[in-house]
MARTI-710233 format. One line per 10 residues: number of its first residue (from 0); for each residue x, y, z of C-alpha. Coordinates in Angstrom, 3 decimals, decimal comma, padded with zeros to 6 digits. Layout:
MARTI-710233
NUM = X Y Z; ...
This chain:
MARTI-710233
0 = 005,964 012,507 -019,436; 006,621 016,226 -019,934; 003,166 017,803 -020,005; 004,720 021,249 -020,442; 006,071 020,246 -023,834; 002,719 018,749 -024,812; 000,911 021,933 -023,811; 003,381 024,073 -025,757; 002,867 021,886 -028,811; -000,925 022,213 -028,608
10 = -000,752 025,967 -028,170; 001,782 026,357 -030,983; -000,308 024,336 -033,414; -003,448 026,220 -032,462; -001,773 029,605 -032,918; -000,235 028,667 -036,256; -003,592 027,526 -037,661; -005,544 030,378 -036,007; -007,599 028,080 -033,801; -009,180 029,604 -030,686
20 = -009,138 026,869 -028,067; -012,436 026,591 -026,135; -013,326 030,138 -027,155; -015,513 031,390 -029,938; -014,348 028,567 -032,194; -016,707 025,752 -031,186; -014,956 023,235 -033,460; -011,468 023,729 -032,040; -011,338 020,149 -030,745; -011,907 018,861 -034,301
30 = -009,499 021,244 -036,009; -006,593 020,816 -033,615; -005,771 017,159 -034,395; -005,605 018,058 -038,088; -003,359 021,013 -037,310; -000,862 018,772 -035,589; 001,441 017,107 -038,080; 001,715 013,336 -038,141; 004,905 013,140 -036,126; 003,809 015,517 -033,388
40 = 000,349 014,083 -033,062; 001,555 010,494 -032,965; 004,124 011,428 -030,325; 001,440 013,024 -028,136; -000,763 009,944 -028,447; 002,183 007,681 -027,673; 003,242 009,824 -024,712; -000,251 009,752 -023,222; -000,492 005,997 -023,766; 002,884 005,496 -022,101
50 = 001,859 007,661 -019,187; -001,324 005,642 -018,724; 000,703 002,451 -018,912; 003,045 003,800 -016,216; 000,008 004,422 -014,023; -001,211 000,847 -014,579; 002,211 -000,531 -013,608; 002,217 001,118 -010,180; -000,213 001,191 -007,290; -002,606 004,102 -006,822
60 = -001,623 007,001 -004,555; -004,225 005,929 -001,998; -002,872 002,360 -001,974; 000,672 003,691 -001,542; -000,371 005,924 001,353; -002,217 003,112 003,131; 000,636 000,658 002,540; 003,339 002,876 004,030; 001,126 004,141 006,855; 000,340 000,574 007,911
70 = 004,005 -000,427 007,548; 005,160 002,460 009,778; 002,535 001,714 012,423; 003,424 -001,981 012,472; 007,116 -001,121 012,834; 006,334 001,200 015,762; 004,179 -001,480 017,359; 006,933 -004,065 017,098; 009,422 -001,678 018,662; 007,026 -000,826 021,511
80 = 006,360 -004,423 022,504; 010,041 -005,390 022,334; 011,226 -002,533 024,548; 008,405 -002,720 027,087; 010,609 -004,688 029,504; 013,491 -002,224 029,095; 011,728 001,066 029,804; 011,028 002,614 033,239; 008,005 001,265 035,093; 006,093 004,509 034,695
90 = 006,245 004,224 030,918; 005,072 000,615 030,692; 001,326 001,279 030,818; 001,440 004,133 028,238; 003,571 001,927 025,951; 001,107 -000,978 026,209; -001,885 001,315 025,667; -000,209 002,845 022,604; 000,534 -000,681 021,343; -003,171 -001,508 021,599
100 = -004,201 001,747 019,909; -001,816 001,207 017,012; -003,063 -002,356 016,564; -006,722 -001,302 016,392; -005,848 001,506 013,970; -003,867 -000,873 011,744; -006,822 -003,263 011,641; -009,097 -000,442 010,477; -006,614 000,801 007,876; -006,098 -002,692 006,472
110 = -009,850 -003,173 006,113; -009,974 000,170 004,294; -007,035 -000,949 002,131; -008,823 -004,166 001,192; -011,936 -002,223 000,196; -009,830 000,118 -001,918; -008,012 -002,831 -003,473; -011,336 -004,459 -004,388; -012,433 -001,277 -006,188; -008,997 -000,500 -007,698
120 = -007,224 -003,570 -009,028; -003,501 -003,644 -008,159; -000,965 -003,665 -010,999; 000,063 -006,991 -012,404; 003,457 -008,411 -011,581; 006,107 -008,051 -014,321; 005,812 -010,838 -016,861; 009,454 -011,769 -016,356; 008,608 -013,239 -012,960; 008,494 -017,012 -012,946
130 = 005,089 -018,629 -012,427; 006,134 -019,993 -009,040; 007,174 -016,473 -007,973; 003,766 -015,121 -008,957; 001,979 -017,843 -006,995; 004,252 -017,364 -003,980; 003,768 -013,588 -004,045; -000,019 -013,964 -004,173; -000,045 -016,508 -001,338; 002,286 -014,331 000,736
140 = 000,076 -011,256 000,243; -003,081 -013,120 001,253; -001,361 -014,618 004,295; 000,074 -011,260 005,322; -003,319 -009,572 005,131; -004,778 -012,368 007,270; -002,017 -012,045 009,855; -002,269 -008,252 010,001; -005,996 -008,607 010,717; -005,726 -011,566 013,113
150 = -002,970 -010,003 015,215; -004,981 -006,995 016,462; -008,132 -009,135 016,659; -006,421 -011,678 018,932; -004,903 -008,820 020,915; -008,350 -007,239 021,304; -009,765 -010,545 022,588; -006,759 -010,955 024,877; -007,243 -007,473 026,306; -010,994 -008,002 026,738
160 = -010,346 -011,121 028,857; -007,899 -009,274 031,132; -009,129 -009,610 034,731; -008,814 -005,848 035,310; -010,505 -004,872 032,066; -013,690 -003,722 033,798; -011,736 -001,356 036,058; -009,235 -000,062 033,483; -010,972 001,215 030,323; -009,127 000,991 027,030
170 = -008,677 004,375 025,349; -007,672 004,800 021,730; -004,628 007,079 021,823; -006,104 008,552 025,038; -008,733 010,310 022,931; -011,835 008,225 023,588; -012,778 004,902 025,136; -012,587 001,890 022,848; -015,136 -000,878 023,581; -014,027 -004,308 024,621
180 = -015,630 -007,504 023,346; -018,823 -007,933 025,350; -019,211 -011,717 025,413; -015,603 -012,110 026,557; -016,090 -009,599 029,374; -019,088 -011,596 030,615; -017,269 -014,937 030,865; -016,881 -016,679 034,198; -013,594 -015,732 035,946; -011,944 -019,135 035,462
190 = -013,068 -019,376 031,848; -011,966 -015,816 031,233; -008,513 -016,505 032,657; -008,099 -019,576 030,441; -009,301 -017,597 027,433; -006,845 -014,825 028,336; -003,936 -017,271 028,284; -005,157 -018,880 025,056; -005,548 -015,613 023,133; -002,228 -014,361 024,520
200 = -000,472 -017,441 023,189; -002,216 -017,134 019,823; -001,198 -013,472 019,628; 002,456 -014,333 020,282; 002,597 -017,136 017,731; 000,836 -015,032 015,122; 003,473 -012,352 015,681; 006,274 -014,883 015,094; 004,577 -016,006 011,879; 004,303 -012,377 010,821
210 = 008,020 -011,773 011,488; 008,920 -014,675 009,214; 006,551 -013,578 006,471; 007,750 -009,989 006,757; 011,355 -011,114 006,217; 010,220 -013,140 003,186; 008,269 -010,149 001,830; 011,161 -007,697 002,178; 013,722 -010,211 000,898; 011,604 -010,907 -002,177
220 = 011,185 -007,211 -002,929; 014,908 -006,541 -002,562; 015,767 -009,611 -004,644; 013,556 -008,446 -007,506; 014,821 -004,868 -007,223; 018,568 -005,433 -007,066; 019,223 -009,007 -008,233; 016,629 -009,326 -010,987; 016,871 -005,582 -011,784; 013,089 -005,230 -011,847
230 = 011,569 -001,915 -010,630; 009,731 -003,526 -007,737; 010,025 -000,668 -005,228; 008,976 001,940 -007,804; 005,557 000,265 -007,972; 004,854 001,430 -004,420; 006,251 004,984 -004,631; 004,982 007,881 -006,777; 008,327 008,605 -008,421; 010,691 006,776 -010,756
240 = 009,941 004,762 -013,885; 008,280 001,408 -013,529; 009,448 000,065 -016,875; 012,069 -002,623 -016,719; 014,384 -004,110 -019,347; 012,424 -006,737 -021,225; 011,935 -008,294 -024,636; 010,291 -005,163 -026,052; 013,457 -003,166 -025,601; 015,551 -005,991 -027,011
250 = 013,572 -005,598 -030,232; 014,410 -001,898 -030,287; 011,005 -000,633 -029,240; 010,599 002,610 -027,315; 010,828 002,095 -023,570; 007,693 002,823 -021,565; 007,784 006,316 -020,152; 010,774 007,364 -022,263; 011,151 011,069 -022,836; 010,738 012,543 -026,295
260 = 014,101 012,781 -028,147
C-alpha cells in the first residue's frame, strides 16, 4: 500500500475544499470524507482494508523475530554438537558450554514466543490447503514446540546429574552462573549416574525426533511455496505480498494488496 499517495490525496482534497486539517477547523475530520469524491474515497477505504488483511495474513514482527532468532540458535547448537569431536581438545569445553547456553536461551525464547502467540493469534493457513494438511501442520507445530522445550530441559537435567557438576559451575555465555536442578544434584552417586545416562539417552533421542520433524517442517514449507505456489515463506518475513492466486481472482476481483491503477 502506497501511503504517500494516500497522504497526497488527503492533502489535495483538503486544500481544494479549504479544509484546515487538525488546525482551527475543528470539524475537518467530518468535512474531509465529503470532500473526497466517491472513487478516491472508496479506493482509500479499500486500500486500508487490504493493508489490514495483509497484516492478518502474516505473523507479527515480534513473532517473526522470535521465530528466526530461535531457528538460528538451534542451527548453531546443532552445528556445535556435531563438530565437538572434530575440534581441538582446548575448544571442546567452550563448545559444550556454548551449546548449553544456547539451549537454555532457546527454551526461554520459546516460552516467550508461546506467551506472545497466546496474546496475538497467528494467521490462518490459506484456505486452499487440504484439511489433512491443516491438521498435520497444527500437529507438527505443537510437537515441534514440545521438542524445542524438552530438548534443553532434558539437557539441563543431564548436566545437573553430571558427577563433576558441583566442581564445575555452569555459566550462561560466561556472563553469570546458571543454577542446576537442586534435587538432581542431591541424588545419591549411583542414582545420579543412572539418571545421567537416562537423561542423556532421552536428550539424544529427542534430538533425532527433532531432526525428522524439522525436515518435515521445511519440506512442507517449500512444497507449499514452490509446488503449490502459495506464499508460505512471505507469512514469516516482513516483505512481499501474502496474497495467493485463489477463487477470488478467478472471478476477477481485485487481488489483496494490489497497487492502485
